[in-house]
VOGU-3710 file (C-alpha; in Angstrom, 3 decimals, decimal comma):
1> mvlfslvath> 0,027/-0,028/-0,021  1,221/3,612/-0,828  0,513/6,706/1,187  0,210/10,104/-0,580  -1,162/13,580/0,368  -2,443/16,673/-1,407  -1,396/19,811/0,457  -2,717/23,334/0,096  -1,566/25,782/2,839  -1,028/29,401/3,827
11> adidletvaq> 2,649/28,959/2,903  1,931/28,438/-0,767  -1,464/30,001/-1,694  -3,583/32,761/-0,347  -6,052/32,066/2,447  -9,055/33,003/0,299  -8,206/30,259/-2,160  -7,679/27,746/0,752  -11,147/28,681/1,922  -12,700/28,137/-1,539
21> lsngssglas> -10,966/24,814/-2,009  -12,225/23,542/1,376  -15,916/24,130/0,628  -17,611/20,758/0,886  -14,534/19,228/2,640  -16,673/17,201/4,999  -17,997/15,004/2,175  -14,792/14,584/0,249  -13,427/11,369/1,791  -16,593/9,376/1,455
31> aaltdspvvs> -17,171/10,588/-2,089  -13,593/9,683/-3,091  -13,834/6,131/-1,883  -17,247/5,622/-3,348  -16,308/6,965/-6,828  -12,675/5,857/-7,211  -11,610/2,190/-6,795  -7,961/3,156/-6,638  -8,451/5,286/-3,446  -8,488/2,722/-0,541
41> gavvlatcnr> -8,437/5,269/2,311  -8,787/8,988/2,799  -8,445/11,440/5,745  -9,199/15,168/5,341  -7,437/17,888/7,478  -9,145/21,259/6,936  -8,194/24,132/9,318  -8,187/27,970/9,080  -5,046/28,017/6,961  -4,660/24,659/5,330
51> yevygetang> -6,573/22,013/3,380  -4,792/18,640/3,199  -6,018/15,263/1,964  -4,206/12,089/3,057  -4,845/9,022/0,902  -3,773/5,386/0,469  -3,741/3,401/-2,762  -2,729/-0,177/-3,553  0,514/0,691/-5,437  2,543/3,424/-6,999
61> adleaarsal> 1,114/2,797/-10,396  -2,295/4,125/-9,111  -1,022/7,388/-7,554  -1,816/9,544/-10,592  -5,269/8,118/-10,899  -5,901/8,564/-7,273  -4,784/12,212/-7,404  -6,895/12,879/-10,389  -9,906/11,432/-8,670  -9,465/13,599/-5,653
71> vsqiselsgl> -8,869/16,750/-7,740  -12,053/16,014/-9,543  -14,029/15,565/-6,362  -12,669/18,755/-4,776  -13,566/20,562/-7,981  -17,094/19,334/-7,868  -17,530/20,123/-4,217  -15,925/23,570/-4,265  -17,130/24,717/-7,549  -13,643/25,556/-8,746
81> neqlvsrsfa> -12,266/24,380/-12,068  -10,063/21,318/-12,082  -7,013/23,203/-13,454  -7,040/25,649/-10,577  -7,565/22,840/-7,950  -4,723/20,853/-9,395  -2,297/23,797/-9,313  -3,265/24,673/-5,796  -2,210/21,301/-4,352  1,297/20,095/-3,777
91> thtgpevtrh> 1,549/16,257/-3,983  3,577/14,443/-1,450  4,518/10,730/-1,715  6,654/8,362/0,247  8,574/9,658/3,353  7,504/13,181/2,512  3,984/12,367/3,510  5,151/11,337/7,021  7,585/14,136/7,595  4,979/16,807/6,528
101> lfavsaglds> 2,146/15,481/8,733  4,395/15,049/11,753  5,587/18,629/11,285  2,138/19,845/10,882  0,835/18,008/14,008  3,730/19,486/16,052  2,883/23,052/14,969  6,122/23,529/12,981  4,204/24,308/9,704  1,656/26,665/11,170
111> avvgereiag> 1,166/30,368/10,642  1,950/30,667/14,423  4,872/28,308/14,741  4,403/25,971/17,742  0,667/26,395/18,069  -1,012/23,591/19,997  -4,452/23,766/18,456  -3,420/21,934/15,293  -2,653/18,718/17,262  -6,223/18,473/18,282
121> qvrralitaq> -7,379/19,170/14,745  -5,155/16,371/13,363  -6,573/14,003/15,968  -10,172/15,058/15,210  -9,613/14,520/11,526  -8,630/10,781/12,162  -11,678/10,353/14,465  -14,044/11,661/11,712  -12,519/9,454/9,017  -12,771/6,421/11,369
131> qegtassglv> -16,341/7,309/12,074  -17,097/7,657/8,318  -15,229/4,502/7,521  -12,728/6,132/5,204  -9,560/5,651/7,310  -7,508/2,755/6,041  -5,231/0,853/8,496  -2,166/2,634/7,095  -3,642/5,992/7,571  -4,788/5,252/11,059
141> rlfqaaskta> -1,154/4,306/11,989  0,149/7,495/10,321  -2,179/9,853/12,083  -1,745/8,128/15,493  2,011/8,361/15,158  1,636/12,098/14,213  -0,374/12,728/17,364  2,219/10,980/19,497  5,014/13,068/17,938  3,028/16,266/18,667
151> kdvgaqtalg> 2,881/15,141/22,284  6,595/14,535/22,381  7,346/17,971/20,959  5,040/19,581/23,465  6,508/17,769/26,406  10,254/17,880/25,409  10,733/21,424/23,952  9,876/25,092/24,901  7,295/25,132/22,200  4,865/23,343/24,385
161> srglsivsva> 5,296/25,690/27,271  4,659/28,765/25,235  1,004/27,797/24,670  0,838/29,842/21,448  -2,171/29,638/19,131  -3,858/31,652/16,463  -6,404/32,808/19,000  -3,739/33,823/21,609  -1,809/35,828/19,084  -5,060/37,559/17,886
171> ldlatdlads> -5,878/38,520/21,512  -2,432/39,841/22,020  -2,930/42,052/18,883  -6,245/43,197/20,219  -4,625/44,066/23,604  -2,047/46,193/21,879  -4,703/48,168/19,848  -7,037/48,702/22,742  -7,038/51,777/25,037  -6,745/49,546/27,997
181> ddwstkkvvv> -5,154/46,085/28,446  -7,578/45,191/31,208  -9,852/42,472/29,649  -12,016/42,395/32,854  -13,573/45,666/31,695  -14,217/44,603/28,160  -17,592/43,445/26,637  -16,970/40,620/24,029  -19,316/39,113/21,549  -18,236/35,710/20,035
191> fgtgayagat> -19,742/34,474/16,819  -19,734/30,632/16,548  -19,823/27,574/18,676  -17,109/25,402/17,208  -13,584/24,415/18,126  -12,128/27,937/17,750  -15,028/29,465/19,683  -14,219/27,161/22,515  -10,593/27,999/22,525  -11,483/31,724/22,377
201> msllrergct> -13,682/31,364/25,425  -11,005/29,624/27,417  -8,349/32,283/26,553  -10,665/35,115/27,272  -11,352/33,652/30,682  -7,682/33,276/31,369  -7,310/37,043/30,595  -9,895/37,950/33,048  -12,742/38,680/30,710  -16,195/37,913/32,239
211> disvysssgr> -18,700/39,794/30,063  -18,756/37,385/27,022  -21,868/36,871/24,841  -22,110/34,137/22,194  -24,207/34,200/19,000  -24,958/31,192/16,784  -26,977/31,532/13,684  -27,897/27,895/13,920  -29,215/28,176/17,472  -26,363/26,348/19,310
221> aeafvatrgg> -25,468/29,275/21,622  -27,669/28,119/24,590  -25,976/24,616/24,703  -22,607/26,170/24,121  -22,654/28,604/26,979  -24,324/26,079/29,234  -20,891/24,253/29,661  -18,547/27,212/29,152  -20,373/30,155/30,666  -21,309/33,388/28,917
231> naldadtlpa> -24,592/34,790/27,682  -26,479/33,261/24,697  -27,669/35,652/22,065  -30,284/35,285/19,462  -31,260/37,418/16,465  -33,301/39,753/18,562  -30,528/40,453/21,297  -27,512/40,502/18,977  -27,802/44,040/17,743  -27,765/45,524/21,283
241> avaaadvmig> -24,807/43,379/22,287  -22,809/44,399/19,178  -23,571/48,024/19,848  -22,215/47,795/23,391  -19,191/45,584/22,544  -15,535/46,481/22,937  -14,432/43,399/20,917  -16,307/40,982/18,633  -14,642/37,691/17,483  -15,706/35,752/14,533
251> csgsdnrvea> -15,189/31,992/14,783  -18,022/30,570/12,824  -17,377/30,738/9,053  -21,133/30,683/8,409  -22,857/32,338/5,455  -24,431/34,990/7,709  -21,545/37,438/7,884  -21,728/40,832/9,471  -21,868/43,452/6,764  -20,214/46,877/7,084
261> adlervrans> -23,440/48,838/6,525  -25,301/46,822/9,195  -22,536/47,274/11,758  -22,353/51,043/11,046  -26,072/51,325/11,617  -26,090/49,260/14,815  -23,195/51,190/16,303  -24,196/54,632/15,115  -24,746/55,805/18,728  -22,058/53,743/20,406
271> gkpliaidla> -19,306/56,322/20,773  -16,588/53,923/21,621  -13,998/52,033/19,494  -14,554/48,442/18,416  -11,911/45,726/17,629  -13,303/43,111/15,266  -11,215/39,843/15,194  -12,182/37,646/12,162  -10,744/34,092/12,704  -13,095/32,448/10,222
281> lthdfdpavg> -11,485/31,247/7,083  -14,548/32,255/5,036  -14,937/35,613/6,819  -17,556/36,291/9,574  -17,125/40,039/8,949  -17,225/42,001/5,749  -13,675/43,177/4,912  -15,129/46,737/4,629  -15,768/46,657/8,361  -12,088/47,700/8,783
291> eldgvelltl> -12,812/50,969/6,872  -15,503/52,097/9,287  -14,624/54,813/11,708  -13,670/53,637/15,133  -13,299/50,014/14,062  -10,068/48,031/13,802  -10,226/44,788/11,877  -7,839/41,977/12,622  -7,795/38,894/10,273  -5,922/35,583/9,940
301> esvrlaapqe> -3,387/37,419/7,744  -2,796/39,942/10,523  -2,213/37,114/12,924  0,163/35,373/10,549  2,219/38,517/10,097  2,257/39,263/13,879  3,162/35,739/14,957  6,320/35,748/17,029  9,350/33,909/15,729  10,418/31,012/17,959
311> qaeslsqasa> 13,887/30,646/19,356  16,192/28,665/17,068  17,155/26,161/19,791  13,429/25,299/20,450  12,701/24,860/16,674  15,902/22,802/16,274  14,948/20,425/19,049  11,348/20,159/17,735  12,568/19,486/14,203  14,898/16,833/15,456
321> ivtgaaasfe> 12,086/15,089/17,254  9,905/15,210/14,119  12,666/13,992/11,843  13,591/10,996/14,189  9,962/10,093/14,577  9,253/10,237/10,841  12,331/8,081/10,086  11,297/5,585/12,782  7,738/5,343/11,426  9,027/4,901/7,873
331> serearsvdt> 11,367/2,060/8,870  8,580/0,251/10,732  6,146/0,768/7,814  8,607/-0,635/5,278  9,465/-3,598/7,572  5,658/-4,243/8,010  5,084/-4,046/4,172  6,974/-7,385/3,682  5,217/-9,162/6,456  2,467/-10,360/4,013
341> aivalrrhtm> 5,143/-11,477/1,623  6,976/-13,430/4,338  3,756/-15,130/5,396  2,997/-16,002/1,830  6,368/-17,651/1,375  6,133/-19,583/4,544  2,523/-20,738/3,679  3,751/-21,852/0,254  6,619/-23,746/1,664  4,591/-25,405/4,396
351> nvldaemekv> 1,971/-26,435/1,888  4,665/-28,178/-0,249  5,942/-29,900/3,004  2,528/-31,029/4,048  1,786/-32,402/0,601  5,010/-34,460/0,627  4,279/-35,773/4,197  0,864/-36,981/3,028  2,660/-39,085/0,419  5,083/-40,453/3,053
361> rarhgctaaa> 2,131/-41,318/5,430  0,247/-42,963/2,560  3,202/-45,260/1,947  4,526/-45,858/5,418  1,569/-45,000/7,678  1,905/-42,964/10,914  5,059/-44,769/12,026  8,059/-43,594/14,060  10,057/-43,398/10,853  7,367/-41,147/9,254
371> eevefalrrm> 7,494/-38,898/12,304  11,404/-38,649/12,114  11,121/-37,766/8,409  8,639/-34,972/9,233  10,691/-33,620/12,145  13,725/-33,562/9,830  11,920/-31,818/7,001  10,391/-29,146/9,300  13,866/-28,380/10,667  15,213/-28,076/7,174
381> vkqllhiptv> 12,382/-25,883/6,000  12,876/-23,566/9,053  16,530/-23,231/8,221  15,797/-22,660/4,520  13,320/-19,808/5,388  15,643/-18,000/7,751  17,776/-16,237/5,062  14,859/-15,206/2,953  13,189/-13,772/5,934  16,188/-11,848/7,063
391> rarelaangq> 16,716/-10,543/3,488  13,122/-9,395/3,325  13,721/-7,216/6,403  16,886/-5,823/5,022  15,358/-5,113/1,640  12,345/-3,278/3,329  14,655/-1,142/5,416  16,279/0,015/2,142  12,960/0,600/0,431  13,296/-2,388/-1,807
401> qddyvaalea> 10,359/-4,476/-0,583  8,839/-4,417/-4,136  11,919/-6,276/-5,352  11,312/-9,027/-2,809  7,711/-9,410/-3,807  8,641/-9,507/-7,446  11,272/-12,273/-6,707  8,696/-14,399/-5,035  6,334/-14,163/-7,980  9,069/-14,867/-10,497
411> lygiqveqpq> 10,708/-17,760/-8,635  7,724/-19,419/-6,929  4,717/-18,017/-8,743  3,545/-16,632/-5,356  1,013/-13,733/-5,635  1,255/-11,477/-2,681  -2,046/-9,774/-1,864  -1,773/-6,653/0,367  -4,540/-6,296/2,953  -6,887/-3,385/2,483
421> aaaaatecpv> -9,003/-3,617/5,692  -10,273/-0,220/6,995  -9,712/0,540/10,508  -12,962/0,800/12,662  -13,823/3,829/14,781  -12,315/3,793/18,185  -13,631/7,044/19,737  -16,836/8,964/19,782  -17,930/10,596/16,487  -16,839/14,158/15,920
431> dhdqlrsesa> -18,277/16,489/13,272  -15,438/17,106/10,902  -16,726/20,581/10,108  -15,669/21,583/13,640  -12,009/21,619/12,317  -13,042/24,637/10,360  -14,818/26,195/13,398  -18,222/24,795/12,595  -20,922/26,941/11,072  -22,869/28,665/13,660
//
C-alpha cells in the first residue's frame, strides 16, 4: 500500500483560495472512496489556514489516478475548475507524507509556529475518518504516530510551554490596539460555537474577561454557554450586544456574515471604539468593516504577520524530534510491508511440505519413521526460510520491498495480496466541520 497527500496551505497560496478549496470538505473522503476504486483510504485535514487530503492506494502505479480522482471531487464540491484545483495542491509521496504530517501536527508548519491547536485538529480529523469508515489501517497508524510526535514535541521542547495559538496571538494584537489592556472591563461578542470559539472562550477567561456573549445563527449558543459560561444571544438580542461591545470575534465561518453597513447602523450611537477579530477562514465580517470609523479589523493574515518567531534552539529540538519520529515510522512501515510476503512464502513452503508428508504417510503410515522424516523436514524448512526472511527485512529497510515481492512471484509464482481492511472507529464521532470552526 502507498500513502500520498495533497497539500494546500497558507505557505503556498492565499487564504481565500484555501477557503474556496475547502468548501464541501466534509464530504470529500466518502465521495472519493465511493467513486474511485484506486483510493482505498482518505483522511481530510481542513483548518483555518490549510486544506490537506491524505490518501492510500494499492500501489505506486495508481497514484496519478488517485490524485486525479481527488482533484475532480474537490473541483465538484468547491465549484472551482479542475485546473485551478490541481495547481493549488502540492503532492507528497513516500517519506515526504510522514515528515509533513508530523511537522504539521507538532505546529512547525503553522502560521503561528508551535501552536497547540493543530494537534487536536489532526486527532479529530482521524476520528471523523474512522467514524465515516474512510480511514485505512495505514492512515490510522500514520495519524496516530503524528499525534504521538506532537505530544513529544510539546513535552520535550519550549514550544509546548509557550502555549501559542492563532487565538492567543489575535488576542495579543487586540490588547495592543485597545485603550486599556484590562480584559475584565471589556464586553466581548463571540460568533460561533465550534472548536475556535471554545478555544477563544477559554483564553478570554484566562485574561480575566467575564462579560462574554455568544451568537450562533444555527441556534447552538444556549447549549454552548451552558458548559462554558457566557450569555447566549439570538437574532433579537444580537444588535444591542454588538452596539455595546468593545471586541467582537468571528469563529463560525457561516454564510451569515456581518456586513459593514449593518455594523455602522447598529453602532451609530455607540461612541466607543470596536476591535473586530475575524478568525473564520470564510470571513464572519465583511472586509469593509475595517474601513469604518472607530473599528479596527484583525484577520488571519494579521495574525500570521504578527506571529512571534520561535527561538532557534526550540525549533531545532522540535525539528529533530519530528525527523527522528518520521524516520522511525517509515522504517517500521517498510518492515511491515513485507510481512504479508513473508507469510505468503512460509505458507507456500509449508503447503509443499504437508503435501510431501501426505505421500510419506500414505506409503509408510503414521510410524515412528514417518515422524522422524517430518521432524527432519520441518527443521530443514525452518533453516531454508531463515535467510529469505532476514533478506526481506533488509530489503524493506532500504525501500526495496517491491523487489522481494517480485522475486517471489518470479521464482515461486507466489501472488502477494496486500490487506486493505479499513480501521474501525475507536472514539466517539466528531463532526469534521468543527475543524474549520463549525458553522454557527
